[in-house]
C-alpha positions in Angstrom: 0.2 0.0 -0.2 1.3 3.7 -0.5 2.5 5.7 2.0 1.4 9.6 2.4 4.0 11.8 0.6 3.6 14.1 3.1 4.1 12.4 6.6 4.8 8.9 5.3 2.0 7.5 7.2 0.6 4.2 5.6 -2.8 4.5 3.4 -5.5 2.2 2.9 -7.2 2.1 -0.9 -10.2 4.0 0.5 -8.4 6.7 1.9 -8.9 10.3 -0.2 -7.1 12.0 2.7 -4.4 10.9 4.9 -5.8 10.1 8.2 -2.5 11.3 9.9 -1.9 14.9 8.5 -5.2 15.5 6.5 -3.8 16.4 3.1 -5.5 15.0 0.1 -3.9 12.1 -1.4 -6.3 10.6 -3.7 -8.3 12.2 -6.8 -11.8 13.1 -5.8 -13.2 11.8 -9.1 -14.5 8.4 -8.4 -14.0 7.4 -12.0 -10.6 8.2 -11.9 -9.4 7.6 -7.9 -5.9 7.9 -8.8 -3.1 8.7 -6.1 -1.9 12.1 -6.5 1.8 13.1 -6.5 3.5 15.3 -3.9 2.7 19.1 -4.2 0.0 18.6 -7.1 -2.3 20.9 -8.2 -4.2 18.6 -10.5 -4.6 15.0 -11.2 -2.1 13.7 -13.4 -4.4 11.0 -14.9 -8.1 13.0 -15.2 -7.1 16.6 -14.6 -9.4 17.0 -11.9 -8.3 20.0 -9.8 -7.3 19.1 -6.5 -10.1 19.8 -3.8 -12.7 19.7 -6.6 -14.9 16.7 -7.5 -17.6 14.8 -5.4 -16.8 11.4 -3.8 -19.0 9.0 -5.4 -19.9 11.4 -8.4 -18.3 12.0 -11.5 -16.8 15.7 -11.7 -18.3 16.0 -15.3 -21.5 15.3 -14.0 -21.2 17.2 -10.6 -24.0 19.5 -10.3 -23.7 22.9 -8.4 -27.1 24.1 -7.1 -27.4 27.7 -7.4 -29.5 29.8 -4.9 -32.8 31.4 -5.9 -31.7 34.8 -7.3 -34.3 37.5 -6.8 -34.2 40.4 -9.3 -35.9 43.9 -8.4 -36.0 46.6 -10.9 -37.2 50.3 -10.5 -37.4 53.1 -12.8 -38.7 56.8 -13.2 -38.0 59.9 -15.2 -35.2 60.8 -12.9 -33.6 57.6 -11.5 -33.4 54.1 -11.9 -32.6 51.0 -9.6 -31.6 47.5 -10.5 -30.6 44.8 -7.9 -30.4 41.0 -7.4 -30.4 39.2 -4.2 -30.9 35.5 -2.8 -33.7 34.3 -0.8 -31.2 34.1 2.2 -30.9 37.8 2.3 -34.2 38.9 1.5 -35.4 39.2 5.0 -32.6 41.4 6.4 -32.8 43.7 3.0 -36.7 43.4 2.4 -37.4 46.0 5.1 -35.0 48.4 4.1 -35.6 48.2 0.4 -39.3 48.3 0.9 -38.8 51.5 2.8 -36.8 53.2 0.1 -39.0 52.2 -2.6 -42.2 53.0 -0.6 -40.9 56.7 0.3 -39.9 57.0 -3.7 -43.2 55.9 -4.9 -44.9 58.1 -2.4 -43.1 61.1 -3.5 -43.5 60.5 -7.2 -47.2 59.8 -6.9 -47.2 63.5 -5.6 -45.5 64.5 -8.3 -47.8 63.1 -10.9 -44.8 61.0 -12.4 -45.5 57.4 -13.6 -43.3 54.6 -11.9 -43.3 50.9 -11.7 -41.8 48.3 -10.2 -40.9 44.9 -11.7 -39.8 41.9 -9.8 -38.7 38.6 -11.6 -37.2 35.3 -10.7 -34.1 33.7 -11.9 -35.5 30.3 -11.2 -39.1 29.1 -12.4 -40.2 28.4 -8.8 -38.3 30.9 -6.8 -40.2 33.8 -5.1 -39.1 37.1 -3.7 -39.1 36.6 0.0 -40.0 40.4 1.1 -41.7 40.8 4.5 -45.4 41.5 4.5 -44.7 44.4 6.6 -44.1 46.1 3.4 -47.5 47.0 1.9 -46.3 49.2 -1.2 -44.9 45.9 -2.7 -47.7 43.7 -1.9 -50.8 45.4 -3.2 -52.2 44.8 -6.7 -51.4 46.9 -9.6 -54.9 48.4 -9.4 -54.6 49.4 -5.7 -51.4 51.3 -6.4 -53.0 53.1 -9.2 -55.7 54.2 -6.9 -53.4 55.3 -4.4 -51.4 57.3 -6.7 -54.3 59.4 -7.9 -55.5 60.2 -4.5 -52.1 61.3 -3.5 -52.0 63.4 -6.8 -55.2 65.2 -6.1 -54.3 66.0 -2.5 -50.6 67.5 -3.6 -52.4 69.4 -6.4 -54.9 71.1 -4.0 -51.8 72.2 -2.1 -49.8 73.3 -4.9 -49.5 76.9 -5.7 -48.6 76.1 -9.1 -51.8 74.2 -9.3 -53.9 77.4 -7.9 -52.6 79.4 -10.5 -53.2 77.1 -13.3 -56.9 76.6 -11.7 -57.1 80.5 -12.3 -55.8 80.0 -16.0 -57.9 77.6 -17.1 -61.3 75.9 -16.5 -61.8 72.1 -16.3 -64.4 70.9 -18.8 -64.0 67.5 -17.9 -62.2 66.0 -21.2 -60.1 69.2 -21.6 -59.0 72.5 -20.4 -60.5 76.0 -21.7 -58.3 79.2 -21.2 -60.3 81.3 -18.4 -57.8 84.0 -17.6 -55.6 85.1 -20.7 -53.2 87.1 -18.8 -50.1 85.3 -19.2 -47.5 88.4 -19.2 -46.5 87.7 -22.9 -44.8 90.2 -25.0 -46.1 89.0 -28.5 -48.3 86.7 -30.1 -45.5 84.0 -30.7 -44.6 84.6 -26.9 -48.0 84.1 -26.0 -48.3 80.8 -27.7 -45.4 79.4 -26.0 -46.6 80.5 -22.6 -49.8 79.1 -23.5 -48.3 75.9 -24.5 -46.2 75.5 -21.4 -49.1 76.3 -19.2 -51.7 74.1 -20.8 -49.3 71.1 -20.7 -48.5 71.6 -17.2 -52.1 72.0 -16.0 -52.5 68.4 -17.4 -49.5 67.2 -15.4 -50.6 69.2 -12.0 -54.2 68.7 -12.1 -55.0 65.5 -13.8 -51.8 63.4 -13.4 -51.5 63.2 -17.1 -47.9 63.8 -18.8 -49.1 63.4 -22.3 -51.8 65.4 -24.2 -52.8 64.7 -27.7 -51.5 67.3 -30.3 -54.8 68.1 -31.5 -56.2 69.1 -28.0 -53.1 71.5 -27.7 -54.1 72.6 -31.3 -57.6 73.5 -30.3 -56.9 75.8 -27.6 -54.1 77.6 -29.4 -56.6 78.0 -32.4 -59.2 79.2 -29.9 -56.9 81.9 -28.6 -56.0 82.8 -32.1 -52.2 82.1 -32.0 -51.8 78.9 -33.7 -49.9 80.1 -37.2 -47.2 79.3 -39.0 -44.6 80.8 -36.5 -46.3 78.8 -33.8 -46.2 75.5 -35.8 -42.6 75.8 -36.3 -41.7 76.3 -32.8 -43.7 73.3 -31.8 -41.8 71.5 -34.1 -38.2 72.6 -33.2 -38.2 73.6 -29.6 -36.3 71.1 -27.1 -38.8 72.0 -24.3 -41.2 69.7 -26.0 -41.3 66.0 -26.7 -43.8 65.0 -29.7 -44.4 61.4 -30.5 -47.0 59.5 -32.4 -49.8 62.3 -32.1 -49.0 63.0 -28.2 -47.1 65.9 -26.6 -45.4 66.5 -23.3 -43.1 68.7 -21.3 -39.3 68.0 -20.9 -37.5 69.0 -18.2 -36.8 72.6 -19.7 -40.5 73.1 -20.7 -41.7 72.2 -17.1 -39.3 74.7 -15.8 -40.4 77.5 -18.4 -43.9 76.6 -17.4 -43.4 77.4 -13.5 -41.5 80.7 -14.6 -44.5 81.8 -16.5 -46.6 80.9 -13.5 -44.5 82.8 -11.4 -44.9 85.9 -13.7 -48.5 85.4 -13.8 -48.9 85.9 -10.2 -46.5 88.8 -10.1 -48.7 92.1 -10.3 -45.1 94.2 -11.0 -44.9 92.5 -14.2 -46.8 94.2 -17.2 -49.1 92.2 -19.6 -48.3 93.6 -22.9 -50.0 91.0 -25.1 -53.1 88.7 -24.7 -55.7 87.5 -27.4 -57.4 90.4 -29.0 -54.8 92.9 -27.6 -54.6 96.2 -29.6 -51.0 97.4 -28.3 -48.3 97.3 -30.7 -44.5 97.9 -30.2 -45.0 101.3 -28.4 -48.7 101.1 -27.6 -49.7 102.0 -31.2 -51.9 99.9 -33.3 -51.9 99.4 -37.0 -55.5 100.4 -38.4 -57.3 100.0 -41.6 -57.1 103.7 -42.6 -55.4 105.9 -40.0 -52.7 108.0 -41.6 -53.8 111.9 -41.0 -51.4 114.2 -42.7 -50.5 117.3 -40.6 -50.3 120.7 -42.2 -48.3 121.3 -45.2 -44.4 121.3 -44.7 -44.5 119.3 -41.6 -42.2 116.4 -41.5 -44.0 114.5 -38.8 -47.2 112.2 -39.3 -49.9 111.9 -36.8 -51.3 108.5 -36.8 -54.7 107.6 -35.4 -54.7 104.0 -34.1 -58.2 101.8 -33.8 -59.0 98.1 -33.1 -57.8 95.5 -35.6 -60.2 95.0 -38.6 -62.5 92.0 -38.2 -61.8 91.4 -41.6 -58.1 90.9 -41.2 -58.7 89.0 -38.0 -61.1 86.6 -40.4 -58.4 86.5 -43.3 -55.5 85.3 -40.4 -58.0 82.8 -39.1 -58.5 81.5 -42.7 -54.9 81.4 -43.5 -53.8 79.7 -40.5 -56.4 76.9 -41.1 -55.0 76.4 -44.8 -52.0 74.6 -43.1 -49.9 75.2 -45.9 -46.7 74.5 -43.8 -45.5 77.9 -44.9 -43.7 80.0 -42.5 -44.4 83.4 -43.6 -42.2 85.2 -41.1 -38.9 83.4 -42.2 -39.9 83.7 -45.8 -40.3 87.7 -46.0 -38.4 88.9 -43.2 -35.8 90.0 -45.4 -37.6 91.0 -48.5 -38.2 94.5 -49.9 -41.4 96.3 -48.8 -42.9 95.7 -52.0 -42.2 91.8 -52.1 -44.1 91.7 -48.5 -47.2 93.6 -49.9 -47.3 91.1 -52.9 -46.8 88.0 -50.1 -49.5 89.4 -48.1 -52.0 89.9 -51.1 -51.3 86.4 -52.2 -51.9 85.3 -48.7 -55.3 86.9 -48.5 -56.1 85.8 -51.8 -55.5 82.1 -50.8 -57.4 82.8 -47.5 -60.3 84.4 -49.0 -60.6 82.3 -52.1 -61.4 85.4 -54.0 -59.3 86.0 -57.3 -60.1 89.7 -57.6 -59.8 90.7 -53.6 -58.8 94.4 -53.4 -57.0 95.2 -50.3 -56.0 98.7 -48.7 -52.4 99.3 -47.8 -53.6 99.7 -44.2 -55.3 96.4 -44.2 -52.0 94.8 -45.9 -50.1 96.3 -43.2 -52.3 95.1 -40.3 -52.5 91.7 -42.1 -48.7 91.4 -42.2 -48.5 91.7 -38.6 -51.5 89.5 -37.3 -50.5 86.8 -39.7 -46.5 86.8 -39.9 -45.5 89.2 -37.0 -44.1 91.4 -39.8 -44.1 95.1 -39.0 -44.5 97.2 -42.0 -45.6 101.0 -42.0 -48.8 101.6 -44.2 -47.5 104.6 -46.0 -44.3 102.8 -46.9 -46.2 99.7 -48.2 -48.5 102.1 -50.1 -45.6 103.8 -51.9 -44.0 100.8 -52.5 -46.9 99.1 -54.4 -47.5 102.1 -56.3 -44.2 102.1 -57.4 -44.5 98.6 -59.2 -48.5 99.0 -59.9 -49.2 98.4 -63.6 -45.8 96.7 -64.2 -47.5 93.3 -64.2 -47.6 91.8 -60.6 -50.0 94.4 -59.1 -52.5 97.0 -60.1 -53.7 99.7 -58.0 -57.8 99.8 -57.9 -59.3 103.0 -56.2 -57.5 103.1 -52.8 -56.4 99.4 -52.6 -54.5 97.0 -54.7 -55.1 93.8 -56.7 -52.9 90.8 -57.4 -52.2 89.8 -60.6 -51.0 86.3 -62.0 -47.5 87.3 -62.1 -47.7 88.5 -58.5 -49.3 85.1 -57.5 -46.4 83.1 -59.3 -44.0 85.0 -57.8 -45.4 85.0 -54.1 -46.0 81.3 -54.7 -42.3 80.5 -55.4 -41.3 82.8 -52.3 -43.4 80.5 -50.4 -41.6 77.4 -52.2 -45.0 76.0 -53.3 -44.9 74.3 -56.7 -47.5 74.3 -59.6 -49.8 71.4 -59.9 -51.9 71.5 -63.4 -51.7 75.2 -63.7 -52.5 76.3 -60.0 -49.8 76.7 -57.3 -50.5 74.6 -54.4 
């Protein structure tokens, strides 16, 4: 019989370890069972590592039973948590994890943020062994949803932002309607931006709804008379909003902008310069229909009388926006000559009224340019510029107004980037 290579004690055929010094002397792989050499790290016959293998079982058939692994994942818009742990440690960690997530979920519910907790098991028959003392993780999905709505409503009642939003908008059940239009805007486009921010924020704060249909937003912008080409371009390009599959929502910067608007709305020291139906322009003057009143002969100054915006111009502007041609009139003509601006305005009015023989005064052209495109042009300047090109093909003067001709229609359509289809510019 062999002797132990470490202490030289006699060994029996069944000895895997030396009974005297305890060192492993024989390969544990029962299909092998070879005697190990001194200082060997592996069996020189089967290659089994010293210390591995199970006596009575082939190392190639040995099965290591992995403990059940529980996976827990939590996500919201600001943070995420993903962890794995076994049943053996779940009882000691369960209360701590449940407390953390319970606090987080409660806080997010108060902010109307959507959260979800997903628990899965790595093995088919394993279960997450969290104590029953953590109610937030043991309730059904429907119960959690009901709790979220309840907390949201309480938070919105106590929120200063919510109180301002309730003053600005009236809840009609399925949608909000503008109630107080004083958003402290400086221009028509600024008003459209402010209305968009606060409208979407109202759904978040008062209804717990992050996303709103684009058509719903378009309706309130149209009702306020501020949905035009400039607004449409801003909506498509602003980084403050996220638009996907017909739904629109605020990003972080948009939410910050909404809160800023609400602060200014509540500040009595901030002047409200523009709102729907406003007649103020620039330095408090309004472009009227026919408001040039020449002073005495030789005087270099011109006295202007400003009145309310023409109802005709308001109707033309509304019809032009409804055409939805995708033409950003402001960008198209902002760098053009006064005559080109007049031609473009005549073309847009003709499209809006479907009247091929429409005659428009210089005052209403100037008014329309500002209402539809936020382009400021002096009435006298546009009258003089169109008179200079009248009867040269594009425009003719009729009484005190101007009428667009086919060459002028073609020139304006090209400015707008539209193409000819079957003889008509579309």
